N, C-alpha and C positions, 0 to 999 in steps of 0.2 A: 250597766254598772257591774253586773256579775261577770260579763265577758271580759271587762277590763281587769278585774281582780284575778281572773283565771290567767290572763295574759301575763300579768306581773308575776304571778306565782310560777308560771312556766319559765319565764325569763330567769328568775332567781334560781330555779332548780337546775336549768341547763347551764347557767353561768357557774354554779357550784360544781356541777358535773365536769364542765370543761376545765375549770381550774384544778380539780382533783386529778383529771387526766394528764394535764400538763405537769403537775408535780410528780406524777408517777414516771414520767419520761426521764431518762438519764440526761446528764448535762450535755453529752455529745449530741443527742438528738435536738436539744433546745438550741445549741450553737448552730447545728445544721439548718434549723428553721429560722435562724437569726433572731430568736427570741432572747438569746443571751450572747454576750460578746466576750472576746479575748483581749487581755491586756498583756503586752510584753514590756517588762521592766528592764531597761538597759538596751540601748540600740547601737551596740558596737558590732564587731565582726561576727558575733554569734546571734545577737538579738534581732538585728535588722533583716538578714535573709529569712529568718524564721517568721518574723512579723509579715513580711511581704508574701511569703508562701502561704501562710494561713489566710492572708487578706485576699488571695485569689478566689477563696471559697466562702470565707466567713467575715463577720464584722470585727475589726481589730482596732485597738487603740495602742499606738506605740508611744511609750512613756520614757523620758530620759530627763535627768536633773540638769543637764547642760543645755541652756536655752540656745546657745550658738549652734550646737549640733542639731537641735530640733528645727531651727530656722533653715539650716542647710537641707535637711531631709524634706522639708516642705517644698523646697525648690528642686527636689529629686537629685540632690547632690549627696553622695556618700562620703563622709570625711575619711573613711578608711580606704577609699578608692577601690573597693572590692565589687561593689554593685553598680551596674550600668543604669543610667537614667531610664532606659526603656523598661527595666524590670519593675518600676513603680507603676507602670500603666495598667489600668484595669483592676487596681487593688482597692478594696473597700477598707481604707485605713485612714486614721486621723493621728497626726503626730502632735504631742503635747508635753509640756513640762509642768502642767497644772494638775495638781492632785485631784481636783473636782472632776476632771475628765475621765478618770478611771473608776469613779465610785459606783457606776452602774454596770461595770464589768463583773463577770462571774468566774472566769477562768484566768488565773494570773500565772504568767511564766516569768521567772526571775533569771535573767541572763547578764549578771554584772561580773566584773573582774574579781578574781581572788588572788591578789599578789602576795608577795612576802615583804617583810619589813627589813630594815638594815641589819637586824640580827638573824635574818633568814628564817624567821618564824612566820606562820600564817598571819596575814593581815585581813581580818574578817570585817573591817569597817564598812566596805561597800556592801557586803552581803547582809550584815546586820542592819545597815541603813535601809536596804531594800525590803527587808523583813518588816521593819517598822512602817515603811510606806504601805505595804500590803495590809498590815494590821490596822491601819487607820481607815481603810476603805472596804475591807472585806465584810461580807454578809453571811448569814447562815445559809448553808448549802453550797457555798463556793468551793472552788479548788485552787490549790497553789502548787505549781510544779517548779522545781529548781533545776537549772541546767548548769550552774556554775560548778567548776571542779573543786571538790572539798575532800577532806579525809572522811573515812567511814564513820557514820554517827553524827556528823555535823548538822545535817538537816533536822533530825529529831532532837538533838541535844542543844543546839545553839539557835537555830532559826525558829522552830515551832514555838518555844516558850516566849519569844519576842512577839510573835503574831498573837498568841493567846493573851499576853499582857496588854497589848495595844487595843485589841478588839473586844476583849471580855468574852470571847467565844472559846469553846472547848474542842481541842483537837480530836478528830475522827467522828465525834458525835455532831458537831456543828459545822466543821469544815474538813475537807480531805486534803491530803498532801501527796505529791509524787516527786520522784527524782528521775530525770532523763538526761544523762550527760551529753554535752555537745561534743561533736566529733568533726567539726569543720576544719579543713586544712587550708589556711590562708594562702591565696595565690594559686590554688589548685582549681582549674576550670573544668576538670574532668570529673573528679569525685566531689560533686557538689551536694548540698544539703539533702535533696530528695533521693540521691543515689547512694547514700551511706546508710547501712542498716542501723536502725535506731533501737537503743536499749531503753526500756521504760520500766518503771516500778510504781507501786502505789502503797498507801498506808493500810489498805485492806483489799479484799478481793474485788469489791465493787469499783473502787477507785482505779485499780489496776486495769480493769476491763475498759472503763470509760476513757482513761488516758491513752491506752493502747489503740482504741478505736479512733480517737481524735488525731493522734499522730499518724496512725496508719492510713488516714484519709489523704495525707499529703506525701508520705514517704513511700516511694515506689520500690525501694530496695527491701522493704520488709521490717518487721518489728520483732525484737527479742524481749520477752517478758521476764524480767528478773524477779526472783521470789520475794525479795525485801528491798527496802530503800538502801540499806547498808551494802548489800551485794552490788547494786548498781553504782553506788559511790566508789566502792573498792575496784570494780571493773574499770572504771574510767581512770582512776589514779595509777593503776598498775600498767595500763597501756603506755603511758608516758614514762613511767619509771623503767619499764623494760627497754624502751628505746634509749633512754638516758644511759643505762648500764651498757648496752651494746655499743653505743658511740664512745663511751668512756674507755672500753676495751680497745677500740680502734685508735683512740688518742694515745693510750699507753703504748700500744704496739708501734705507733708512729715515732714516739720518743726513742724506743729501742732500735727501730730500723734506721732512724736518722744517724745514730751512733755507728751503725754498721755500713752506712753509705748505701742503703737500700731504699728505693722509692716505695712507699706504702701502697700507693695506687697500683703499682705493678704487681705487688704481692696479692692485693685484693682481687685483681683481675685474674691472676693465675688460680688462686684458691676458689674463686667463684665458678670455675669450670665444674666443680662438684655440685650435684643437684641439691644437696641439703645445706650448703654453705650460705649463711646469711650475709648479704653484701651491704653491710653498713660501712660508712666512710668516716674518717676523722674530721674534726672541724670544731668551730665555735658552737657552743650549745646555749642559745639564748631564747628569747621569746617568752610568751606568757604561759606556756604549757610545759614543755620538756625540761626547761631550766628552772621551773618553779614547783611543779607538782610533787616531785620526790620529797621536797622539804615538808610538805603537808603530811606525807605518810610517816617520815621519820619523827616529826613533831608528835604525832599521835602515838607512835610506838614508844617514844621516850616517856610520854605521859603515863603509859601503861607499864613502865618499868623495863622495857626492852631497849636494846641498843643495836639497831640495824647496821652492822659494819659494812656489809657489801654495798648497800645503797649509798651510805655516807662516803665510802671510798670512791664510788663512781662520780658522785657530786664533786668531791675534792679534785679529782683528775680533770673533769670538764671545766671547773671554775678557774683552774690555774692556766688554761691554755692561752688566754689572751696575754698574760705576762710572759709566758714562754715564747710566744711569737715575737713579742717586742724585744726580748733578749737575743733571739736569733738575728733580728735586724741590727741590734746594737753590735753584736760580734762581727757582723759583716762590715759595718761601718769602720770598726777598729781595724779589721783585716785589710781594708782598702785605704788605710792611713788617713781617714777623714777626721777633721776636728769636730768632735761630737756636738758642741754647742752651735756650730755653724752648719751642721748637717740639715738636710731637708728631705723629708719623706712624704710620699703621697699614699693615702689610704683610699682605695676605691670601694665604696660601699659603706653604708651606715645602718641599714635596716637589719633586722635579726635574721632574715633569710632572703633568698632571691625573689625578684619580681613582685615584691609587696612594698607598701609604704609604711608598714608597721615597724616602729622603733622600740617597742616595749622590751625591756631587759636585753637590749642589744649588747653583745659582748665585744663589739668593736670598741666600745668605751674603755674597756680594760687595756686594749692596745694603745689607745690614745694617751691614757693617763700614765702608763708605764714609760712610753717614749718621752712624754713631756717632763717626766720626773728627772730625765737626764738632760733637760734643756734642748732637746731636739725639736726642730721646727716641723710641725705636722700640718699638712693640708688634708682635709677630708672632703670627698665629693660623693654625691649620690644622686642619680637622676630621678629617684622616686621619693626619697625622704623629704618631709617638710622642714625647711631650714629653721623656721621659728620654733617648731615643736622640739627639734633636736637641741636648740640652745636652751629652751625652757627646762627640758628634762635633764640634760647632761652638761650644760655650761660651755660647750664649744660650738664654733660656727661651721656650717657647711660652706665650703668655698664655692662661689658662683661659677667658676670655670677652672679647668685643669691648667696649671702653669707649666714651667719648664725647669730644667736644671735640678731634677730630683736625684738625690744620691741613692734612694731606694724606693721601690714601688711595691705596695702590698695590695694584691687583689683579694679583698676580704669577702666579697659577696658576688656570687655568679649571676648578676643581673644579665638579662638578654643583651643589653647594650654593651656589655664587656666581653662577650663570647667570641667575637669575630675580629678582634683587633690584631694587627700584624706586629711582628717583632720590630719592624721599622718604626711603628707608632711609639712603642715604648722607648726606643733609642732616641727619638726626636724630643721626648719630654724629659729625658734623663741626662746624666753626665757621661763622661767617657767610660766610666766603670760602674754604671748603675747595676743594681741587682733587683731581681723580681721575686717576691715571695707570693706564690700562687696557692692560697689556702684551699682552693677547691679543685686543684689539679686540672684547670681548664686548658692550659697550654703545655701539658706534659708532652715531651718529645717534639715540640714545635720550634723551640728557640735554638739557634745555632751559635750565636756569639755572646748574647747577654748571659750573665750569671743567673741561673734559675734554681729555685728551691720550692718544694711543696711539702706538705705534711706527709 
C-alpha cells in the first residue's frame, strides 16, 4: 500500500514537472514536436503553397470558407493552377471549411485577399472576417500571423481588436501577433516561396524570435527581422507602390513617344545599356498587388491628413491605359474606313499577367468595356482563364475558339501560347487591312506587311 502511494506521488510529481517543462518550451519547439499544429486561414495563391510547405515538416490544417475550393484541394487540385498535384504528396495536412477543425491549432496564419471596393478604398471585409474566425477558436498562448497586404497599422488597429472582442483574450499577455508579408509572384517557377527572403515581425521580442524560427525552418533564402509590425507592413506596401510608379513612368513615356512615332521598347533597350537604368516596361497594371496596394497607402495617408500626389498620379496614369488602348484601336478602325458598329476586334488574353489563370483586377476588362461602348464587336480568348469565372466576375464571355475576319487584333497578355505565332497566322484570321496592337512588344520588328503598333 505504501509503495502504491509512493508510485502515485511520483507519477503526479513527474507529470507536473513534464507539463511545466512543456509550457516553458516555445511554440516553435512544440510545433516541431507536433504537440501543437498550424492553421492556415485562406487557401489561395498565397495560403496554399505556405500550407503545403509547412506540412512537409509539421501538422497543418488548411482552412477556407469556400467548400468547393476545399473539396478540390482534397483531390489535390489547385483552383489557381499554380500548385502541381505532386506537391501535395507527403504533406501532413487536413483541408477543411469547418471551424471546429482549427480549434485545436495554436499558430494561425491569415492569408486572405485584401482588395479595394468600387471607390478604390481598402475592402477589409475578408481580413476582418478572418480575424473573427481566429477570435472564435484562439486559446491562451496562441500566435496569429498576418500575411495579407495592408496599410501600416492595420494589424494592430483593425485586426487585433476583433480577435480580442471575439476571444475575450488580451493582446500580448494572452496571445501574440506577427506580420510577415507574402512575396509570392504568381506564375514564377524560379522565385518560389522558399527561395524568397522572408520578412517577419512580432508584437514583442519573444514572438519575433519564435516566428522567425518557424518561418526560417522552411525558407531557405533567409529571414529579415523587422523591428515592428508597422515596419513590416510598410515594407510590403512600398514594394508594390514602387513598381507601380516605375511602370506608370514607362506608360507616360509611351504616350509621349507614340506622338513622336518612336517605339518605347526600342528606347528602353537603348537606355538599358547603362548599368543603373531600371528596365521597367509599359503596360496594363492589374492583379491583386501592384494595381491595388498603392490605394491602401494613399487611403491611410489621407486619413492622416496627407495627400500623396506622386502615388496618386502614378495610379491615375496606370488606370487610364486600358481606355487609351481602346481609343488607339478605335482611331485605327476609323483610319481604315471601317463602319464602327460592324467592326470586329479580337483580344488575346484575359488574365492579369502572362502564364497564369488569375483574373483578379484584370485591366483587359477596361479595354473590353471601352470598345463595347462604341458598339464594336469584341471576342476575347485566353488559354488559361476560366470562362465561367470571367463571366461571373466581369460579365463577358471567353470565346471557345478564335474566329476570322477580325478588323483588329490586340495581343494583351504574353502567354507562352502567343509568343511564336507567325505574321501569316494573324493575316489568316484578319481582314485585308487588319492591324495588330501588341501591348507587350512580342512581335516588334517581325511584321512586314500587317499594320503593327505597340506601347
